[in-house]
Every structure is written in C-alpha cells, then in structure tokens.
C-alpha positions as CSV (number, residue, x, y, z in Angstrom):
1,M,10.8,-0.2,14.6
2,A,8.5,-2.0,16.9
3,N,6.2,1.1,17.2
4,I,5.2,1.3,13.5
5,P,1.5,0.4,13.5
6,I,-0.1,-2.4,11.3
7,A,-2.9,-2.1,8.8
8,V,-4.5,-4.4,6.3
9,Q,-5.3,-3.7,2.7
10,M,-9.0,-4.4,2.4
11,Y,-8.6,-5.7,-1.1
12,T,-7.4,-8.9,0.6
13,L,-10.9,-9.2,2.0
14,R,-12.8,-8.1,-1.1
15,A,-15.2,-11.1,-1.2
16,E,-15.9,-10.9,2.5
17,S,-16.4,-7.1,2.3
18,E,-18.9,-7.5,-0.5
19,Q,-21.0,-9.9,1.7
20,D,-20.7,-7.9,4.9
21,F,-18.6,-4.8,4.9
22,A,-19.2,-3.8,8.6
23,G,-18.8,-7.4,9.8
24,T,-15.5,-7.7,7.9
25,L,-14.1,-4.5,9.5
26,K,-15.2,-5.8,12.9
27,K,-13.2,-9.0,12.4
28,V,-10.2,-7.0,11.2
29,A,-10.3,-5.0,14.5
30,E,-10.7,-8.2,16.5
31,L,-7.5,-9.6,14.9
32,G,-5.6,-6.7,16.4
33,F,-5.0,-4.4,13.3
34,D,-4.5,-0.7,14.1
35,G,-5.9,0.5,10.7
36,V,-7.2,-0.3,7.3
37,E,-6.3,0.7,3.8
38,F,-9.4,1.0,1.7
39,A,-10.0,-0.2,-1.8
40,G,-13.6,1.0,-2.0
41,Y,-16.1,1.7,0.7
42,G,-18.4,-1.2,0.4
43,G,-21.0,0.9,-1.3
44,L,-21.5,3.0,1.8
45,P,-21.3,6.7,2.1
46,V,-17.9,7.8,3.6
47,Q,-19.7,9.3,6.5
48,E,-21.0,5.9,7.5
49,V,-17.6,4.3,7.0
50,K,-16.1,6.9,9.3
51,V,-18.7,6.0,12.0
52,L,-17.9,2.3,11.6
53,I,-14.2,2.6,12.0
54,D,-14.4,5.0,14.9
55,E,-16.7,2.5,16.7
56,L,-14.1,-0.2,16.0
57,G,-11.1,1.8,17.0
58,L,-9.6,1.5,13.5
59,Q,-7.8,4.3,11.6
60,A,-8.3,4.9,7.9
61,V,-4.6,4.8,6.9
62,A,-4.9,5.2,3.1
63,C,-7.2,4.7,0.2
64,H,-6.4,3.1,-3.1
65,I,-8.1,5.2,-5.8
66,P,-7.9,4.3,-9.5
67,L,-5.9,6.6,-11.7
68,L,-8.9,7.6,-13.7
69,E,-10.8,8.6,-10.6
70,L,-7.8,10.7,-9.4
71,E,-7.7,12.4,-12.8
72,N,-11.4,13.1,-13.0
73,N,-12.5,13.7,-9.4
74,L,-9.5,14.6,-7.4
75,Y,-11.1,17.2,-5.2
76,Q,-14.0,14.9,-4.3
77,V,-11.5,12.2,-3.4
78,I,-9.7,14.7,-1.2
79,E,-13.0,15.6,0.5
80,D,-13.8,11.9,1.1
81,L,-10.4,11.3,2.7
82,K,-10.8,14.3,4.9
83,T,-14.2,12.9,6.1
84,L,-12.4,9.6,6.9
85,G,-9.6,11.3,8.7
86,C,-7.2,9.6,6.2
87,H,-3.9,11.2,5.2
88,Y,-2.7,9.1,2.3
89,V,-4.2,8.5,-1.1
90,V,-2.6,5.9,-3.3
91,C,-2.5,5.5,-7.1
92,P,-2.6,1.7,-7.1
93,Y,-2.2,0.3,-10.6
94,L,-1.7,1.0,-14.3
95,M,-3.8,-0.8,-16.8
96,P,-1.8,-2.9,-19.4
97,N,-2.6,-0.4,-22.1
98,S,-1.2,2.5,-20.1
99,R,2.4,1.4,-19.7
100,T,4.2,2.9,-22.7
101,E,7.0,5.5,-22.3
102,A,4.5,8.2,-23.3
103,D,2.1,7.0,-20.7
104,Y,4.8,7.1,-18.0
105,K,5.7,10.6,-19.0
106,A,2.1,11.7,-18.7
107,L,1.7,9.9,-15.4
108,I,4.8,11.6,-14.0
109,Q,3.3,15.0,-14.9
110,F,0.0,14.1,-13.4
111,L,1.4,12.8,-10.2
112,D,3.5,15.9,-9.7
113,H,0.5,18.1,-10.3
114,A,-2.0,16.1,-8.2
115,G,0.6,15.6,-5.5
116,E,0.9,19.3,-5.0
117,I,-2.8,19.8,-4.8
118,C,-3.1,16.9,-2.3
119,S,-0.2,18.3,-0.2
120,N,-1.9,21.7,0.0
121,E,-5.0,20.0,1.4
122,G,-3.1,18.0,4.0
123,I,-3.1,14.7,2.0
124,T,-0.1,12.8,0.8
125,L,-0.2,11.1,-2.7
126,C,1.7,7.8,-3.0
127,Y,2.4,5.6,-5.9
128,H,2.1,1.8,-5.4
129,N,4.3,-0.5,-7.6
130,H,3.8,-3.9,-9.1
131,D,6.5,-5.7,-11.1
132,F,5.9,-4.2,-14.5
133,E,7.3,-0.8,-13.4
134,L,10.7,-2.5,-13.0
135,D,10.9,-2.9,-16.8
136,K,13.5,-0.7,-18.4
137,L,12.8,2.5,-20.3
138,S,14.8,3.6,-23.4
139,D,17.2,5.6,-21.1
140,G,18.1,2.5,-19.2
141,R,16.2,3.4,-16.0
142,M,13.4,1.3,-14.6
143,A,10.0,3.0,-15.0
144,L,9.6,3.1,-11.2
145,E,12.9,5.0,-10.9
146,A,11.7,7.5,-13.4
147,I,8.4,7.9,-11.5
148,Y,10.2,8.7,-8.3
149,D,13.2,10.6,-9.7
150,N,11.2,12.8,-11.9
151,T,8.5,13.8,-9.4
152,S,8.8,16.0,-6.4
153,S,9.9,14.1,-3.3
154,K,7.9,16.6,-1.3
155,H,4.6,15.9,-3.1
156,V,4.8,12.3,-4.4
157,K,5.7,9.5,-2.0
158,A,6.1,5.7,-2.4
159,E,4.1,2.8,-1.2
160,L,6.6,0.0,-1.9
161,D,5.2,-3.5,-2.4
162,V,8.0,-5.9,-1.3
163,Y,6.5,-8.9,-3.0
164,W,6.5,-7.3,-6.4
165,L,10.0,-5.9,-5.9
166,T,11.2,-9.4,-5.0
167,K,9.3,-11.0,-7.8
168,A,11.1,-8.6,-10.2
169,G,14.5,-9.6,-8.8
170,E,15.0,-6.5,-6.7
171,K,16.0,-6.2,-3.0
172,P,13.3,-4.2,-1.2
173,V,15.9,-2.9,1.3
174,D,17.9,-1.3,-1.5
175,W,14.8,0.7,-2.5
176,M,14.1,1.6,1.1
177,E,17.6,3.0,1.4
178,R,17.5,4.8,-1.9
179,Y,14.2,6.5,-1.2
180,Q,14.7,6.9,2.5
181,N,12.1,9.2,4.1
182,R,9.9,9.0,1.0
183,I,8.2,5.7,1.9
184,P,5.5,6.2,4.5
185,L,3.7,3.0,3.5
186,I,5.0,-0.5,2.8
187,H,2.9,-3.4,1.6
188,L,4.2,-6.5,3.4
189,K,3.8,-9.8,1.6
190,D,5.7,-13.0,1.3
191,M,6.4,-15.2,-1.7
192,T,6.5,-19.0,-1.9
193,L,9.9,-20.6,-2.4
194,D,8.9,-22.7,-5.5
195,E,9.2,-21.7,-9.1
196,E,5.7,-20.2,-9.1
197,G,6.6,-17.6,-6.5
198,F,3.0,-17.4,-5.4
199,F,1.7,-15.0,-2.7
200,A,2.4,-16.3,0.8
201,E,1.6,-15.5,4.4
202,L,4.3,-13.5,6.2
203,G,7.1,-15.7,7.5
204,T,6.3,-18.7,5.3
205,G,8.2,-17.7,2.1
206,G,11.4,-16.2,0.8
207,V,11.0,-12.4,1.0
208,D,13.7,-10.9,3.3
209,L,11.2,-9.6,5.8
210,E,13.6,-9.3,8.7
211,S,15.8,-6.8,6.9
212,I,12.8,-4.9,5.7
213,L,11.4,-4.6,9.3
214,H,14.8,-3.8,10.7
215,N,15.1,-0.9,8.3
216,G,11.6,0.4,8.6
217,E,12.2,3.2,11.1
218,K,15.3,4.4,9.3
219,A,13.5,4.6,6.0
220,G,10.7,6.6,7.6
221,V,7.9,4.0,7.3
222,Q,4.8,5.1,9.1
223,W,2.6,2.0,8.5
224,W,3.2,-1.6,7.7
225,I,0.3,-2.8,5.5
226,I,-0.5,-6.5,5.2
227,E,-1.9,-7.6,1.9
228,Q,-2.4,-10.9,0.3
229,D,-3.7,-10.5,-3.3
230,V,-4.7,-14.2,-3.5
231,S,-4.6,-16.8,-0.8
232,R,-4.8,-20.6,-0.8
233,L,-6.3,-20.3,2.7
234,T,-9.3,-18.2,3.6
235,P,-8.3,-14.5,3.6
236,F,-9.0,-14.2,7.3
237,E,-6.8,-17.3,8.0
238,S,-4.1,-15.7,5.9
239,I,-4.1,-12.3,7.5
240,E,-4.2,-13.8,11.0
241,I,-1.0,-15.8,10.3
242,S,0.6,-12.7,8.9
243,I,-0.3,-10.3,11.7
244,N,0.8,-12.8,14.3
245,Y,4.1,-13.3,12.6
246,L,4.6,-9.5,12.2
247,K,3.7,-8.7,15.8
248,Q,6.1,-11.4,17.0
249,K,8.9,-10.0,14.9
250,L,8.2,-6.4,15.9
251,E,8.2,-7.3,19.5
252,G,11.6,-8.8,19.0
253,L,12.9,-5.6,17.6
254,K,12.1,-3.6,20.8
C-alpha cells in the first residue's frame, strides 16, 4: 500500500506549463512526485520531453489523449508513448454531444479494438470517468458499467476518478472491489463538504480517501495520481498540500 508511487496529472498545472513547461516539471520533481501524467507535451517534441523527465528523475506514467486523436492517429500515439517510456494511454473525456447510447456502443467497440492494438505494442489503454458516465442506460446499467463490462478486461483498463464517483453518489471502494486488478491508475481528489462539492486538496474534504488508500494494493493500483481540476489556491500550493497528505497517509500504512 505504501509502496504505490505518486504522480501528478499535468492538466492541474496547465497554465504554468503553458508559461514554462520545463520549469513546471522541475518544480513537480522538487515536490517529491515520482511521475507525471501528461495532457499534452507543452508544444515540445516527445524526444525533448523524454530528455527533460529523465534529467529530473520523473517517470512518464500515462498520457491523456483525446478520443478523436486515438481514433485517427493511434499508431503515432503509441510510438510517442514508446519514446517516453510510458505504458498507459488514457481516453480522458467524452464531449457532451457524444454521450448517447449509440455513442457508448461505438465507444465500447473502439476501446476493445484499440485496446488490443495497444496491448500488442506493450501499451495499456485505460478509460477515465467523470460523473456523466454514472447516468443510467435503457438497460438499467450505468454507462461506466457497460464500458467496463462489455470490453475485454485484458485490453481495456480503468482510471477511476474518485472525486467524480463520489460526486455522482457512488463509493469509490465499491468500484475498486468490483473491478479489482483492472484499475492500474486512480485519480485522487477530494471534495468540499458544502453543497457545491467543489474540488479540494487531499485530506481537506469528504471523499473517503483512507478506505481508497487502504484498498489500493488489493485492487491492483500501480499509481496514485493527484489531480485538481480547479483550485482556489495556486495549483502548486494545491498539489503540495495533497502530496504531503498522501505521503503521510501512505507512511502510516507501512
């Protein structure tokens, strides 16, 4: 439990990355992160990004790649990941006009197909949830259940986002138990206790983080990934609070 490494989703630091991509990665390393999950490469060639992270001792954990890019340029995406030494590619989001039942059926077919191609190349394809996938389909299942139940557990894995599961009224640990050994990546976030349920630094809100951390090893989690979509602090202040909390809790689980 305490040996699962910690990464940060670089989307959290999107404004900082736009100003100084290399400097932002340097600060991430200085805060004690083991790896990063990319959401773009700061306009740099992947070869340069690889040099940067190697110099900083950071691992490229995963890359969030838009669905359209996965559909149109999958083999180039795979080559980029190989260059980075990255083993996970994540489908991160469905646009609002792509959430009908027909869209989900097409998505499931694509994920299965793309997941097999990725697997053959040594890459693991994951699907990242928000709260809208917890809406029910006509058969009574949640869309997220259909995505995982109707795709190959060998080729399509989960990147569970505990904030969005909690926001939708779900218990993240239930999903961890149900899809045990299919969840290599987990996005750790907290949620404020007020009616707004806003994004919060780890340990400052109401998400049952202790149960999630306690069940990480059993569920087969390979990386904890800190993300804060929006913060009322500066993003660096936010992720510093979160990683300090997480390291303290993981130390206590040893």
